[in-house]
C-alpha positions as CSV (number, residue, x, y, z in Angstrom):
1,M,37.1,-55.2,-51.1
2,N,39.8,-53.4,-49.0
3,Q,39.6,-56.3,-46.5
4,D,40.2,-58.8,-49.3
5,K,43.3,-56.9,-50.3
6,E,44.7,-57.2,-46.8
7,K,44.3,-60.9,-46.8
8,Q,46.1,-61.3,-50.1
9,A,49.8,-62.4,-50.0
10,R,52.3,-59.7,-50.5
11,R,54.6,-60.2,-53.4
12,I,58.2,-59.3,-53.2
13,K,60.0,-59.1,-56.5
14,A,63.2,-61.2,-56.5
15,S,66.4,-59.3,-57.1
16,M,68.1,-60.0,-60.4
17,E,71.3,-60.9,-58.6
18,L,69.6,-63.8,-56.8
19,Q,68.0,-65.0,-60.0
20,Q,71.4,-64.9,-61.7
21,R,73.0,-66.9,-58.9
22,V,70.3,-69.6,-58.7
23,G,68.9,-69.5,-62.2
24,T,65.4,-69.9,-63.4
25,G,63.1,-72.8,-64.4
26,E,62.4,-76.1,-62.9
27,I,64.8,-78.5,-61.4
28,E,65.0,-81.8,-63.2
29,K,63.2,-84.7,-61.4
30,K,66.3,-86.9,-61.6
31,S,68.4,-84.2,-59.8
32,V,65.8,-84.1,-57.0
33,V,65.7,-87.9,-56.7
34,A,69.5,-88.0,-56.7
35,A,69.8,-85.3,-54.0
36,Q,67.1,-87.1,-51.9
37,D,69.0,-90.4,-52.3
38,V,72.2,-88.8,-51.0
39,M,70.4,-87.4,-48.0
40,D,68.7,-90.7,-47.3
41,N,71.8,-92.8,-47.6
42,T,74.5,-90.5,-46.2
43,D,77.1,-91.8,-43.8
44,V,78.0,-88.3,-42.6
45,D,78.0,-88.1,-38.8
46,F,75.7,-85.3,-37.7
47,K,77.9,-84.9,-34.6
48,E,80.7,-83.6,-36.8
49,I,78.3,-81.1,-38.5
50,A,76.8,-80.0,-35.1
51,K,80.1,-79.5,-33.3
52,P,81.1,-76.1,-34.9
53,E,77.6,-74.8,-34.4
54,L,77.5,-76.0,-30.8
55,D,80.9,-74.3,-30.3
56,A,79.5,-71.1,-31.7
57,L,76.4,-71.3,-29.5
58,Q,78.6,-71.9,-26.4
59,K,80.7,-68.9,-27.4
60,A,77.6,-66.7,-27.8
61,I,76.3,-67.9,-24.4
62,D,79.6,-67.2,-22.7
63,T,79.8,-63.7,-24.4
64,A,76.2,-62.9,-23.3
65,G,77.1,-64.0,-19.8
66,K,79.6,-61.1,-19.7
67,G,77.1,-58.6,-20.9
68,I,74.1,-58.6,-23.2
69,T,74.5,-56.4,-26.3
70,D,72.5,-55.6,-29.4
71,D,74.2,-58.5,-31.2
72,T,73.4,-61.1,-28.5
73,L,70.2,-62.4,-29.9
74,Q,71.5,-62.8,-33.4
75,S,74.7,-64.5,-32.2
76,L,72.5,-67.0,-30.4
77,K,70.0,-67.5,-33.3
78,T,72.6,-68.2,-36.0
79,P,74.0,-71.4,-34.7
80,I,70.6,-72.5,-33.5
81,M,69.1,-72.0,-37.0
82,N,72.0,-74.0,-38.5
83,L,71.5,-76.8,-36.0
84,K,67.8,-76.9,-36.8
85,A,68.4,-77.2,-40.5
86,N,71.1,-79.8,-40.3
87,A,69.4,-81.9,-37.6
88,A,66.4,-82.3,-39.9
89,V,68.5,-83.3,-42.9
90,F,70.4,-85.9,-40.8
91,K,67.3,-87.4,-39.2
92,Y,67.6,-85.8,-35.8
93,Q,64.0,-84.6,-35.7
94,M,64.0,-84.1,-31.9
95,I,66.9,-81.7,-32.1
96,S,65.3,-79.9,-35.0
97,E,62.0,-79.6,-33.1
98,L,63.8,-78.3,-29.9
99,T,65.8,-75.7,-31.8
100,G,62.6,-74.7,-33.7
101,M,60.7,-74.1,-30.5
102,V,63.5,-71.9,-29.2
103,L,63.8,-70.0,-32.5
104,I,60.0,-69.3,-32.4
105,L,60.4,-68.1,-28.8
106,F,63.4,-65.9,-29.8
107,E,61.2,-64.2,-32.5
108,T,59.0,-62.8,-29.6
109,V,62.0,-61.2,-27.9
110,D,63.0,-57.6,-28.6
111,Q,65.8,-57.5,-26.0
112,P,67.3,-60.7,-24.7
113,D,67.6,-61.1,-20.9
114,K,69.2,-63.6,-18.6
115,K,66.2,-66.0,-18.9
116,I,66.7,-66.2,-22.7
117,I,70.4,-66.8,-22.2
118,K,69.6,-69.6,-19.8
119,I,67.1,-71.2,-22.3
120,A,69.9,-71.1,-24.9
121,D,72.3,-72.7,-22.4
122,I,69.8,-75.5,-21.6
123,L,69.2,-76.1,-25.3
124,H,73.0,-76.4,-25.8
125,K,73.4,-78.9,-23.0
126,T,70.3,-80.8,-24.1
127,I,71.7,-81.2,-27.6
128,L,75.1,-82.3,-26.3
129,L,73.3,-84.9,-24.2
130,A,71.2,-86.1,-27.0
131,L,74.2,-86.5,-29.3
132,A,76.2,-88.3,-26.5
133,Y,73.4,-90.8,-26.1
134,G,72.8,-91.1,-29.9
135,M,69.2,-89.8,-29.7
136,S,68.5,-89.6,-33.4
137,G,65.1,-89.5,-34.9
138,D,62.4,-88.5,-32.4
139,G,64.5,-89.5,-29.5
140,G,62.0,-92.1,-28.3
141,K,60.4,-91.7,-24.9
142,N,63.1,-89.5,-23.6
143,G,62.8,-87.3,-26.7
144,A,59.1,-86.8,-26.0
145,V,59.8,-85.8,-22.4
146,L,62.5,-83.3,-23.5
147,I,60.2,-81.8,-26.1
148,K,57.3,-81.4,-23.6
149,A,59.7,-79.8,-21.1
150,F,60.9,-77.3,-23.7
151,E,57.4,-76.5,-24.7
152,Q,56.6,-75.7,-21.0
153,V,59.8,-73.6,-20.7
154,C,59.0,-71.6,-23.8
155,R,55.4,-71.1,-22.8
156,K,56.4,-69.8,-19.4
157,Y,59.0,-67.3,-20.6
158,K,58.0,-63.8,-19.9
159,P,60.4,-60.9,-20.6
160,K,61.0,-58.3,-17.9
161,A,58.4,-55.5,-18.0
């Protein structure tokens, strides 16, 4: 019986503040359809959305190059998380997948080191390259190669003992 309790999902009660901000109940189907239509037919250029996040990531990389602090990992994660979310919305699945891999790797890191900074830098440069070459969607053959290379880099990462 005790073992069954351990397997059960833990429930966290939502704060009333959050509930007041977002409301309760279901979202009307027509609102969901309208939102999906906007996302599917947007003419917003992802490059414009990505630029401030890429700038923030470059700043975090530059700052980390001068010295790694307690805030380094979070300063790297934030723009990467934003890039991941927006890339998926704007049909840049390859960028979303690359950033997702790096975020998963970052979750295993207690204290960032030079290797983690280098991985963030390679990610930054890869995204710039992908955007320069218009590699939307899955990025085609080159996208598959990049994803495989990032998988290998993330798998090989081992923090200093």
